[in-house]
C-alpha positions as CSV (number, residue, x, y, z in Angstrom):
1,M,-24.0,-63.1,-36.0
2,T,-22.4,-63.4,-39.4
3,S,-19.0,-61.9,-40.3
4,S,-20.6,-59.1,-42.2
5,H,-21.6,-57.6,-38.8
6,R,-18.0,-57.3,-37.6
7,L,-16.1,-53.9,-37.7
8,A,-12.5,-52.8,-37.6
9,L,-10.7,-49.4,-37.4
10,V,-8.8,-48.3,-40.4
11,D,-5.6,-48.0,-38.3
12,N,-5.6,-51.8,-37.6
13,P,-7.6,-53.5,-40.5
14,A,-6.2,-56.9,-39.8
15,E,-7.1,-57.0,-36.1
16,P,-10.5,-58.7,-35.5
17,S,-12.9,-56.6,-33.5
18,A,-15.3,-57.7,-30.8
19,P,-18.7,-59.1,-31.7
20,M,-21.3,-56.4,-32.2
21,P,-23.8,-56.1,-29.4
22,A,-27.5,-56.2,-29.9
23,R,-28.7,-53.1,-31.8
24,R,-30.5,-50.5,-29.7
25,R,-32.3,-47.4,-30.8
26,L,-30.9,-44.1,-29.6
27,P,-33.1,-41.2,-28.8
28,A,-33.3,-38.4,-31.3
29,R,-32.2,-35.0,-30.1
30,A,-32.7,-31.6,-31.6
31,C,-29.5,-29.7,-32.5
32,R,-29.5,-26.2,-31.1
33,F,-26.5,-24.8,-33.0
34,G,-27.3,-25.9,-36.7
35,L,-25.5,-29.2,-36.4
36,Y,-28.1,-31.1,-38.4
37,G,-28.1,-28.5,-41.2
38,L,-24.3,-28.7,-41.4
39,V,-24.2,-32.5,-41.6
40,L,-27.1,-33.0,-43.9
41,A,-25.9,-30.4,-46.3
42,G,-22.6,-31.9,-47.1
43,L,-21.3,-34.6,-44.7
44,V,-23.8,-37.4,-45.3
45,G,-23.2,-39.2,-48.6
46,G,-26.7,-40.7,-48.8
47,T,-29.7,-42.0,-46.9
48,A,-30.8,-44.9,-49.0
49,A,-30.8,-48.4,-47.4
50,W,-27.8,-50.5,-48.4
51,V,-28.0,-54.2,-47.7
52,S,-24.7,-55.7,-49.0
53,N,-21.7,-56.4,-46.8
54,G,-18.5,-54.4,-46.5
55,K,-20.0,-50.9,-45.9
56,S,-17.5,-48.2,-44.9
57,F,-18.5,-45.2,-42.7
58,T,-16.8,-42.2,-41.3
59,L,-17.5,-41.4,-37.6
60,R,-16.6,-37.9,-36.7
61,I,-16.6,-37.7,-32.9
62,D,-15.9,-34.2,-31.4
63,G,-14.2,-33.2,-34.7
64,R,-11.9,-36.3,-35.0
65,D,-12.6,-38.8,-37.7
66,Q,-12.3,-42.6,-37.7
67,T,-13.4,-45.1,-40.3
68,V,-15.4,-48.1,-39.4
69,H,-16.6,-51.1,-41.5
70,A,-19.9,-52.5,-40.6
71,S,-23.0,-54.0,-42.0
72,A,-25.7,-51.7,-40.8
73,A,-28.8,-50.1,-42.4
74,D,-29.1,-46.9,-40.2
75,V,-27.1,-44.5,-38.1
76,G,-28.0,-46.3,-34.9
77,G,-26.7,-49.6,-36.2
78,V,-23.4,-48.0,-37.2
79,L,-23.0,-46.5,-33.7
80,S,-23.9,-49.8,-32.1
81,A,-21.4,-51.7,-34.3
82,A,-18.7,-49.2,-33.4
83,H,-19.6,-49.5,-29.6
84,I,-20.4,-45.8,-29.4
85,A,-22.7,-45.0,-26.5
86,I,-24.7,-41.8,-26.8
87,G,-25.2,-39.8,-23.6
88,Q,-28.2,-37.6,-22.6
89,H,-26.4,-34.4,-23.7
90,D,-24.8,-35.7,-26.8
91,L,-25.9,-34.8,-30.4
92,V,-26.0,-37.2,-33.4
93,A,-26.5,-36.3,-37.0
94,P,-28.2,-37.7,-39.0
95,D,-30.7,-38.9,-36.5
96,P,-30.0,-42.5,-35.3
97,A,-33.1,-43.8,-37.2
98,T,-31.9,-42.4,-40.5
99,A,-30.8,-45.0,-43.1
100,V,-27.3,-44.5,-44.4
101,A,-25.3,-45.9,-47.3
102,S,-21.6,-46.8,-47.5
103,G,-19.4,-43.7,-47.4
104,A,-21.7,-41.7,-45.2
105,T,-20.3,-39.5,-42.5
106,I,-21.9,-39.6,-39.1
107,V,-21.2,-36.8,-36.7
108,V,-21.3,-37.2,-32.9
109,R,-21.0,-34.1,-30.7
110,R,-20.4,-35.0,-27.1
111,G,-22.0,-32.9,-24.4
112,H,-19.5,-31.0,-22.3
113,L,-20.4,-29.5,-18.9
114,L,-19.1,-26.0,-18.3
115,H,-19.0,-24.4,-14.9
116,L,-19.4,-20.8,-15.9
117,T,-18.7,-17.7,-13.8
118,V,-20.0,-14.7,-15.8
119,N,-19.3,-11.3,-14.3
120,G,-19.2,-13.0,-10.9
121,A,-22.3,-15.0,-11.2
122,S,-22.0,-18.8,-11.5
123,R,-24.1,-21.4,-13.4
124,D,-23.6,-24.8,-15.1
125,V,-24.4,-25.3,-18.8
126,W,-24.0,-28.1,-21.3
127,V,-22.5,-27.4,-24.8
128,N,-21.8,-29.6,-27.8
129,A,-18.5,-28.0,-28.9
130,D,-15.0,-29.2,-29.5
131,S,-13.2,-26.2,-28.0
132,V,-13.6,-23.3,-25.7
133,S,-13.9,-20.9,-28.6
134,E,-16.7,-22.9,-30.2
135,A,-18.5,-23.2,-26.9
136,L,-18.3,-19.4,-26.4
137,G,-19.8,-18.9,-29.9
138,Q,-22.6,-21.3,-29.1
139,L,-23.4,-19.4,-25.9
140,G,-23.4,-16.0,-27.6
141,F,-20.2,-14.5,-26.1
142,S,-18.2,-12.2,-28.3
143,G,-14.5,-12.1,-29.0
144,D,-14.2,-9.0,-26.7
145,D,-15.1,-10.9,-23.6
146,Y,-12.3,-11.9,-21.3
147,V,-11.9,-15.7,-20.8
148,S,-9.9,-17.3,-18.0
149,V,-8.5,-20.1,-20.3
150,S,-7.2,-20.3,-23.8
151,R,-10.0,-20.1,-26.4
152,A,-8.1,-22.8,-28.3
153,Q,-8.3,-25.3,-25.4
154,R,-10.2,-28.5,-26.4
155,L,-13.1,-29.6,-24.1
156,T,-12.8,-33.0,-22.4
157,S,-15.2,-35.3,-20.6
158,S,-14.5,-33.6,-17.3
159,V,-16.1,-30.4,-16.1
160,T,-14.4,-27.3,-17.4
161,D,-14.2,-24.2,-15.2
162,L,-14.6,-21.1,-17.2
163,A,-14.7,-17.4,-16.0
164,I,-16.0,-14.8,-18.4
165,D,-16.0,-11.1,-17.9
166,S,-17.7,-8.7,-20.3
167,P,-16.2,-5.4,-21.2
168,K,-16.7,-2.6,-18.7
169,K,-16.4,1.2,-19.1
170,L,-13.5,2.5,-17.0
171,T,-12.0,5.9,-16.5
172,F,-8.3,6.4,-15.6
173,L,-7.0,9.6,-14.2
174,V,-3.2,9.6,-15.0
175,D,-0.5,12.0,-16.1
176,G,-2.9,14.9,-16.0
177,K,-5.3,13.1,-18.5
178,R,-8.7,11.5,-18.3
179,I,-8.6,8.3,-20.2
180,T,-11.9,6.4,-20.8
181,T,-11.8,2.9,-22.1
182,M,-13.6,-0.4,-22.4
183,S,-11.9,-3.4,-20.7
184,A,-12.9,-7.0,-20.0
185,G,-10.0,-7.5,-17.7
186,P,-11.3,-9.0,-14.4
187,T,-8.9,-7.0,-12.3
188,V,-7.7,-3.4,-12.1
189,Y,-4.2,-4.3,-13.2
190,A,-5.5,-6.3,-16.2
191,A,-7.6,-3.3,-17.2
192,I,-4.6,-1.0,-16.9
193,D,-2.7,-3.3,-19.3
194,D,-5.7,-3.3,-21.7
195,A,-5.7,0.5,-21.6
196,G,-2.0,0.5,-22.6
197,I,-1.0,2.4,-19.5
198,S,2.5,1.6,-18.2
199,L,3.0,1.4,-14.4
200,G,6.3,2.3,-12.8
201,P,7.6,0.2,-9.9
202,N,6.6,2.8,-7.3
203,D,3.3,4.1,-8.9
204,R,0.2,4.0,-6.7
205,V,-3.2,2.8,-7.9
206,S,-6.3,4.1,-6.0
207,S,-8.0,0.7,-6.0
208,T,-7.2,-2.9,-6.8
209,G,-9.1,-6.1,-7.1
210,T,-12.0,-6.7,-9.4
211,V,-13.4,-3.9,-11.6
212,H,-17.0,-2.7,-12.0
213,D,-18.7,-0.7,-14.8
214,G,-18.2,3.0,-14.5
215,Q,-15.3,2.8,-12.1
216,V,-12.8,5.7,-11.9
217,I,-9.3,4.7,-11.1
218,R,-6.6,7.2,-10.1
219,I,-2.9,6.4,-10.9
220,K,-0.2,8.5,-9.1
221,R,3.3,8.6,-10.5
222,V,5.7,8.2,-7.6
223,A,9.5,8.9,-7.9
224,Y,12.2,8.9,-5.3
225,T,15.5,10.9,-5.0
226,H,18.1,11.3,-2.3
227,S,19.5,14.3,-0.5
228,T,22.3,14.5,2.1
229,K,22.6,17.5,4.4
230,T,24.7,18.5,7.4
231,Q,22.4,19.4,10.3
232,T,22.7,20.6,13.9
233,V,22.1,18.1,16.6
234,P,20.8,20.0,19.7
235,F,22.6,19.3,22.9
236,P,20.7,17.5,25.6
237,T,20.2,18.8,29.2
238,V,21.2,16.8,32.2
239,K,19.5,18.0,35.4
240,R,21.1,17.2,38.8
241,P,19.4,17.7,42.2
242,D,21.1,20.4,44.3
243,P,20.0,20.2,48.0
244,A,21.9,23.4,48.8
245,S,19.8,25.5,46.4
246,Y,16.1,26.5,46.9
247,V,13.4,24.9,44.9
248,G,12.9,26.8,41.7
249,T,16.5,27.8,41.4
250,D,18.2,26.2,38.4
251,T,21.9,26.8,37.9
252,V,23.8,25.9,34.7
253,V,27.2,24.5,35.8
254,R,28.3,23.5,32.3
255,A,27.0,25.0,29.1
256,G,25.9,22.6,26.4
257,K,27.2,22.5,22.9
258,D,25.4,21.5,19.8
259,G,26.7,18.7,17.6
260,T,26.5,18.0,13.9
261,A,25.4,15.1,11.7
262,R,25.2,14.1,8.1
263,V,21.6,13.1,7.3
264,T,20.6,11.3,4.2
265,Y,16.9,11.7,3.2
266,Q,14.7,9.9,0.6
267,L,12.7,12.6,-1.1
268,I,9.2,11.6,-2.4
269,F,7.6,13.2,-5.5
270,I,4.0,12.4,-6.5
271,D,3.0,13.4,-10.1
272,G,6.2,15.6,-10.2
273,K,5.5,17.5,-7.0
274,Y,7.4,17.2,-3.8
275,A,5.4,15.3,-1.2
276,G,7.7,14.7,1.7
277,R,10.8,13.0,2.9
278,V,12.0,10.2,5.2
279,V,15.3,9.7,6.9
280,L,17.4,6.9,5.5
281,K,20.7,7.3,7.4
282,T,22.2,9.5,10.0
283,V,26.0,9.7,10.6
284,N,27.2,11.9,13.6
285,T,30.1,14.1,12.6
286,A,30.5,16.0,15.9
287,A,29.0,14.8,19.2
288,A,26.8,17.2,21.2
289,V,28.0,18.2,24.6
290,P,25.2,17.9,27.2
291,Q,24.4,20.9,29.4
292,I,24.5,20.2,33.1
293,T,22.0,22.1,35.3
294,Q,21.7,21.9,39.0
295,V,18.1,22.0,40.2
296,G,17.4,23.3,43.7
297,T,15.6,20.9,46.0
298,R,15.8,22.9,49.3
299,K,12.5,24.2,50.6
300,A,12.6,28.0,50.4
301,P,11.0,30.7,52.7
302,D,7.7,32.0,51.6
303,F,9.1,35.3,50.2
304,V,11.4,33.2,47.9
305,T,8.6,31.0,46.6
306,S,6.3,33.9,46.0
307,V,8.7,35.2,43.3
308,P,8.3,33.7,39.8
309,A,10.6,30.8,39.3
310,G,13.5,31.3,36.8
311,S,13.4,35.1,37.1
312,A,16.4,37.2,38.3
313,Q,14.5,38.2,41.4
314,R,13.9,34.6,42.2
315,I,17.7,34.0,42.0
316,A,18.3,37.0,44.2
317,A,15.6,35.9,46.7
318,G,17.4,32.6,47.2
319,M,20.7,34.3,47.7
320,V,19.2,36.8,50.2
321,A,17.8,33.9,52.2
322,D,21.1,32.0,52.0
323,R,22.8,35.1,53.7
324,G,20.2,34.9,56.5
325,W,18.4,38.0,55.5
326,G,14.6,38.0,55.6
327,S,11.8,39.2,53.4
328,D,12.3,42.9,54.6
329,Q,15.8,42.9,53.2
330,F,14.6,41.3,50.0
331,G,12.0,44.0,49.7
332,C,14.7,46.7,50.0
333,L,16.8,44.9,47.4
334,V,13.9,44.8,44.9
335,S,13.4,48.5,45.3
336,L,17.1,49.4,45.0
337,W,17.8,47.4,41.8
338,T,14.4,48.2,40.3
339,K,15.6,51.9,40.5
340,E,19.1,51.1,39.3
341,S,18.6,48.8,36.4
342,G,15.0,47.4,36.3
343,W,16.7,44.0,37.0
344,R,18.1,43.9,33.4
345,T,21.4,42.1,33.0
346,D,22.3,44.3,30.0
347,A,21.4,47.7,31.6
348,A,24.2,50.1,30.8
349,N,24.8,53.7,32.0
350,P,26.9,56.3,30.1
351,S,29.0,56.5,33.3
352,G,30.2,52.9,32.7
353,A,27.9,51.3,35.3
354,Y,26.5,48.0,34.1
355,G,24.2,45.1,34.9
356,I,21.6,44.5,37.5
357,P,23.6,46.0,40.4
358,Q,25.1,48.8,38.1
359,A,28.7,47.9,39.0
360,L,31.1,50.7,38.1
361,P,32.8,49.7,36.0
362,G,30.9,46.6,35.0
363,S,34.1,44.6,34.6
364,K,34.4,44.4,38.3
365,M,31.9,41.6,38.2
366,A,34.4,39.4,36.3
367,S,35.9,38.6,39.7
368,V,32.8,36.4,40.2
369,G,32.5,34.9,36.7
370,A,33.5,35.3,33.1
371,D,29.9,35.5,32.1
372,W,29.3,38.7,34.1
373,Q,27.9,40.5,31.0
374,S,24.9,38.1,30.6
375,S,24.5,36.0,33.8
376,A,22.0,37.2,36.3
377,A,23.4,34.8,38.9
378,T,26.9,36.2,38.5
379,Q,25.8,39.8,38.6
380,I,23.6,39.2,41.7
381,T,26.3,37.3,43.5
382,W,28.7,40.3,43.0
383,G,26.1,42.9,43.8
384,L,25.1,41.2,47.2
385,G,28.8,40.9,48.0
386,Y,29.2,44.7,47.3
387,I,26.2,45.6,49.4
388,S,27.3,43.4,52.3
389,G,30.8,44.8,52.3
390,V,29.9,48.5,52.0
391,Y,26.5,48.9,53.6
392,G,25.9,45.7,55.6
393,T,22.4,45.0,54.4
394,P,20.2,45.8,51.3
395,C,17.9,48.1,53.4
396,A,21.0,50.2,54.5
397,A,22.0,50.5,50.8
398,W,18.5,51.4,49.8
399,A,18.4,54.2,52.5
400,H,21.6,55.6,51.2
401,S,20.3,55.6,47.6
402,Q,17.2,57.4,48.7
403,A,19.3,60.1,50.4
404,T,22.0,60.5,47.8
405,N,20.4,59.0,44.6
406,W,23.3,56.5,44.4
407,Y,24.7,53.7,46.4
């Protein structure tokens, strides 16, 4: 091969280049995106054969120019001299068989494989573009579509992953308004940004993830405040078994006392309306005093258990049984105090008689307990003591009451 078939890059004109391989014809390929028209209209300086040595050509490969010197009559010869291999998906303009003169520009568009995911559906396509933006234009996507990478990114020989989402109609319900917008954002939060809606750190969004056309998204404005209050802490009750008392007889031996505490709440407001609260902190300021109650565990006679537990008569029945009196005496006692007070602890007579046994005056019962004005157990204890001391038994007291209308 003669020296006229050698080539050199303009950047290193003194450096000898490798011998030119044997010329091969490259397959012609149709240009889908107007490449031939562009090149033939203004980039190619001429198509006439030129046979002298020292020809200079501009090779524009994926938008980047380099100058080569070669003795070649057509485009294919120039590419062979420049060691440019053409792949199955590459485009060349003019066609490799076209004759070219010195000064001509030859354009090569490499084929680039894109792995596209369009609105969730994936496919592979080949494009002859220099950048993502140009590729999108070739594929017919508009500037409103969302693209997962920069549109200015240049395409390389490797596969480019590209996610594209077309605009979707979305409706936002927020701040008492209904906002309808078009967004190509692939996620709900991206669509919120596109709609120009600002989210607070505590705001709640009805749905997240990807968006779909026609979706309605509710945004709730959430705000928090704090409130501290002093509250009552109810006293607990401690129950202790009392084998000396009958089952169903509960006796309070120490009254309980409520405590107090400072409670700090977090108040929750949704769209400006109070929605609830949660306790953040509790500080006890006064401890509650437990109430101590003795619970009877002794099996009672039938006439005792037949009386409703917790009632004044049940207390009286247990005390009657403790004195060794039977059901007959309890029956007389029920009749006597039903007549006198109706078994009410606050029954008062103008004469000064008071309580279940109608003690006269009522303050006599203080000898049994300071709670004589309200405690059924205290009043019954005093009343049974009075009956035993004066009449001996409840039936004797009842007989006297029937005869004289008092006892």
